[in-house]
N, C-alpha and C positions, 0 to 999 in steps of 0.2 A: 398329420395332414401333408400332402404332398408337397415338396420344396420347402416346408419351414422347418427349421430346427428348434429344439427344446430350449427353453429359457436357461436352464441348467448348462446345457452344452454352449450356448451363446456366451455365456459369462466366461466359461472356461476358456473360450478361444480369444476372448478380449484379454483376459488377464495373461494368457500365454503369449499374446503378441507384445506385452510389457518387455522391452529388452533388458531391465533392470532398473534399480532405484537411480534417481538423479544424483548429481553430485552434492557433496557436502559443503557446509560453510561454517565458519565460527561464529557465533552470535552472543551478544551479551545476554545474560539470564533474563535481565529487565525487559528485553524484547523477544523472549522466547515463547511468550503465551501462544498457544494453538499450534505450534510447530512440531516436527516429528524428529526424533533422536535418530542421528545416524550411526551412532555407537553406543554400546552400554554407558551407564554412568556408575562410577565406584566412589566410594567415599574417601576424601583425602585426609579425614579426621574421624575420632571416635566422638560418639554421642549418647550420652553427656560424657565428656572428657574426664570427669571425675565423679566419685561417688557424691550424690546430691540427696538433698531433703525432698520428700514429697508433700510435706506438709509444713506450716508453720508451728514452731514449738520449741523443743529444748533437745539438743544432742547430747546424748549421755553413754555411759556404759551400760549394757543390758543388765549387768551383774549388779549395779548400783540402784536400778530402778525396777526390781522384780519383785517389790513389796510396796503397797500402798502406805503412805506417810514417810517414806523416805526423804530426808533432806538433803539438797545438794548445794555446793557453793558455786554461783554464777562468776565465770571468768572472762566472758566475752560475748562477741555477738558475730555472727556469720550471716551475711546478706549477699543477695545475687549481685555479682560483681564487685563483693567486698568480703571475700572470705577470711575467716580467721585463722592466722598461720601457726597458732600454737597447737598444743596437742591437749587432749581431755585426760586427766588422770583419776585415780580413785577418788570418789566422792565430789567429782566436779561435773558441772554441764555447762553449755553454750547456748545462749539464745540464738534460735536458727529461722530461717525464713524460707518459703518453698523455692527451690531452685538452687539454693545456696550450697557450697562445698560442705560436706560433713567433716569437720575436723579429725585429724588422726587422732586414735585412741578411741572414739566414739563408734557405737556398733548399733544405735537404736535412736528413734525420735520419740520422745514423749510430746503428744500433741498438745497445744496450748490449752484445750478444752479440760485435758485432764491433769492439768497442773496449775500451782497457785505460785505467783513469785511474791516473794517476802523481803523486800530490801535487796541484800545481796545473796540472797538463796531462793531455791525454788522448791517446791514441796510436791512429791509424786502423788497424785490423787489416785490414779489406776495404773497397776504396774504394767511394764511392758517387756517384750521379750528381744533379744538380739535379732537385727535384720528387719525390725518392724519400720516401716515408713521410709525406706532407704531405696534410692534408684541407684543401682548399681552402674558403674563405668561401663559403658558399651552396652546399656540395656537396649537402646534404640537400634544401633548399629556400631560397628568398629571400622577402623580404617582399612581399605582395601575390599570391603565388602561390595558386592553388587546390587546396586540399589534399584537402577532402572534399565530397561533393555532397548536395544535398537528397535526402531519402529513404533515404539509408544509415543503417543502425543502428549503434549505438555498442558495439562490444566493446573489449576492452582494449587491443588495438593502435591502434585509431581515438581513443580517448581519450587515449593517450600521444602520438600525433600532435597532437591539438589541444592538449594541454598544451604540448608543445615549441614549439608555434606562437604560444604566448602568450594563449590564449584561456581565461580563467577561467570564463566561462559561456557557454552556447550558446543558440541559437534552436530548440527542439525542438517537435514535436508533442505536444500533450496526449495521454493515454492515451485511446483511444477506449473510450466506456463501453457494455459488452456484457451485457445483462441475460439471464440463463439461467434457463428455467422447466421444471422437469419437470411432466409432467402423467399422471394416473391413479390410480384407486382402488387399483391393486394395488401401489402404492409406499408404502415407509416409508422414512425418513432411516436413514443408517447409525448404529447404537448402539441404534436401538429394536426391539421385539421385533415381527416380522412375524406376522399372523394366518396361518392355515393356506393361504389362497388370496391370499397376498402375498409380495412379493420386495422386497430391499432396493435402493433406488435407487443405479445408480453412474453413470449418463449425466452428471448435471449437474456432479457433480466432475471427470469426465474433461473435459468441454467447458470447465470454468472454467480447467484447467490448460492446456488449448489456447490459450485466450483471454490468459492470462498470458504464455505463452511467445511469442505472437505480438506481443506489445506492447500488449495491450489491458488494460482493468481490467474484472475480472469482477464482475457483480451478482447476487447469488444470490437469486431470487425464491422458492426454496423449492419444495414440491411442491402443484399444484393439482389438486383433486379433478375427477371428470369432471361437471362441472355449471357452467352458463353462468355463474352469479354468482361462482363462484371464479376462472374464468378471466377475466372482465371486472374482477376485483380485481386480479388479478395485472397485467393490461394496463395499468391505471391507475398501479400501483406503477412499472412500467418507465417511462412518461411522466414521473412525478413526479421519477424518478431521472434524466431527461433522457438516457435511454439512445439511443445512436446505433444500436445495432443490437439486435434482440430475436430470441434463439434459443429456440425451443420444442422440447420433446423429446417425441414421442410424439402420438398424437391427430391427425395432420394427413391421415389417410385419411379413408375414407367410411363406415366402419362404424357402427353404432349407437352404440357408446361413442366414437367419434372426433368430438370437439367443436371442436377447437382452430380449424380452418379456419372452420367455421360462426360460431364466436365472433368470431373475427377480422373476418370479414365484416359481422358486425353493428356492430362499430367502425369500420367504415369502409375496410378492407384494400383495397388496390389489388394484385390479384392479378398476379403477374408470370408465373410457370409454377407447374405442379403434376406431378410424376410426371417422373422422368429414366430414361433408359435405361441404368441403373446397377445392379450387384449387388456388395455390398449396398447399399440407399438408394434404391429406386424411389420410395417415397412422400414423395419431397422437395417441399418448398413454398417459394416466393420471392415477395416482395412488398413493398409499404410500406405504413405506417400513419402518415400524415401525414410528419413529416421523419424517423420511425424506419424504418429497414430491417428486414426480418423474414425469418428464414430458420427454416422448420419442419422439424426432422430427424425421421427414424423414431424410434420408440421401442426397437426393437432395441439393445442397447449397441454391438455391433460395428458395425452400420449408422451409428449416430449418430455414433461416433468417426470412421470413414473418412470421412463426410460432412463432419465438421468439418475434417479434414485438407485435402479438397477444396475446399471453398466459404466456410467460416467463416473459416479462416486468411488467405486471399486478400482476403476483404472486409474485415477488420481492416487488412492491408498497404495496400490501398487507401485506407482511411480514414486512413492514416498519410502518404499521399502516396509511397508507394514505387513507383518507376516500373516496377518488375519484379513487381509483385503477383501477376500472373496467370502468371508464367513457368513453363515446364515444368519440374518438379523431378524428373522421371524419370532414368534413368541405364540404360545398356545391361547385359545380364546374359546368361548362359545359363541355359537350363533343367537342373533337376537330376531330373527325371523326365519319362516321357510324360505329356501332358495331352489331354483329348478336345476335340473341335469344341465352339466357343462358340455360344451363340444371338446374338439381336439385342440384348442388354444389355452393356455394357462391364463387365468382371469385374475386381474388385480382390482377389486371392486372397492370404491371409495365408502367408507363407512363410519358411523359415529360409534363411539366406545361408551358403555357404563361400566364404572369401576367401582370396586369396594376392596377394602384391605383383606376381607376373609375369603375371596373366591377370585376366579379367573374373569379377566375383563369379558363383557357381553359386546360383541361386534355387530351392529345392525347395519347392513348395506343400505345405501341410498338407492331408491326405486329409478332414480333417473341416473344413467351410467354413460351417457353420450360422451365420447372423449374431446368434446369442443366445450364442455362446461366446466368453466373455471370456478363459477359461483359454489357448485358442488364439491369440487376438490378444495376450495378454499375454506370450506366449513366442515371438511372430514378431520377425523382424527387418526385414522388408519387405513391402511390396504389389506383387505380382506382376501386372501389367496385361495383361488379355487383350481384345484390342479386339473390337468386335461382329462375328460370324461369322468370326472367327477359325478356321481349319481346325485340325485335330488336330495337335499337335506332338510331336517326339521329344526325349528328353533329349539335351543338347548344342546344341539349336537357340537361336536368338538370341531374346531377349525384352527387355522393359524393367521396371524396377522402382522403387519409392519406398521409399528407406530410412526406418524409423520412428524411427531413433536421431539423425537429422540436425536442426541447429539450424533453427528455423522463421524466425529473422532473420538 
C-alpha cells in the first residue's frame, strides 16, 4: 500500500535506532528476579564439589559388593554437611545419605532397599558395580564454566543456577526508563467521572504493564490535552526523567486534533517513519528526540496494545541488550474457521485457542475485530497473523499466532 511500510521493516528500523544497551549496575542476587544480565555468568566453584551419593544406602568398594550375601563391616556414617573423614577399606562400608560425600576408597553405593543392616554389619542383598549411584565431582558444572549469557533474563531457574555457582551479586542492565504519555481532550483518568463526550483512559495503564513485563521502568506522564503547551510540558518531563524511550498514545495522525507529531517536530524530532501496513495500528510513528527514542502509538486501545507487543516490547529488550530482541515470537497453529482474503495490511486478529497435547493449537478469530473493543482483546488468547494479500483460507488450514499469555522475557 502506498506510503505504508511493512511490519517487519518497521520493527527493523525501530531496533536499528536503539543506540545500544543501557548501562550496567551490580545487583544482589536476591533482588535480581526478572532482570537482564549485562555480562556472562561463570561458576566460581565446582558443583558438586566432591563425589556425592545419589541415593540413601551404603558406600562400599564395588569389588566387595559384587555378589549377593556379602557381609561388610559398618565403620561410620556420611550425611550431607557431616561427611565421613575416614577411608573405606576392604570388607568395610559406610552408611551414607543422598548428597553426602562418598568416603575415600568407596566407589559404589548399595541402596538401602538392597541391603540389610545387622548390628555392626550390612548384608548385600543385590550386587552392585563400581560407579553405581555416584555423582562425580563437577557433574553439574566446574569452576570457570560459563553458565549464563549476557542478555538472558533471570527467572527462578537461572537465579538458582547463579546461586549454586557462588555468585551473590550480578552485573545487570538497569531497567530502561519508558515514559508513557496519553493524549486527548476526550480522556479522563480511571476513577474520574467523564463528561458525556469523554471516555476513561486505558491505554497508558496497559502500556505500563507491558513495559514492566518486558523489564523496563514505566514513567507515567499522565494525560496531555490537545494543545501544544500541554504536549511540550509532557515532553520536557520525559527529558527530565531521562527517559530512554517515550511512548505516546494517540494524536499521531494528521487530523485537526492530532497534534503529537507536529509538537514533537517543533521539539526537534528526527522522524524515522510514520504509518505501517498493519491492522490494527496503521498510524504508528517512530523517531528520536535527541538521545530519547520515540514510538507514537495509535489512540485506539486495541491498536496501541497490539503495537506495544510488536514494537515497544522489542525496543525495551534491545535496550537491555537482549540478543534475540527482534526474534519471531509466533508459532504454528490451525485455523478454527474460514477467513476472507486479506488486503495489503498485515492483520493481527484477536483469537481464541483450542489446545490439546497431541496437535497444534486451533485458533478461531473473533468475528468482531474493531480496534476499539477491549472486551474482545481481554478475552482473546492469541493474535492470529494474516500476511498482506493472504488469500481466503479454510478451517483447518495452517496459520501463525502470537500467544498473549506468554512471558515477554
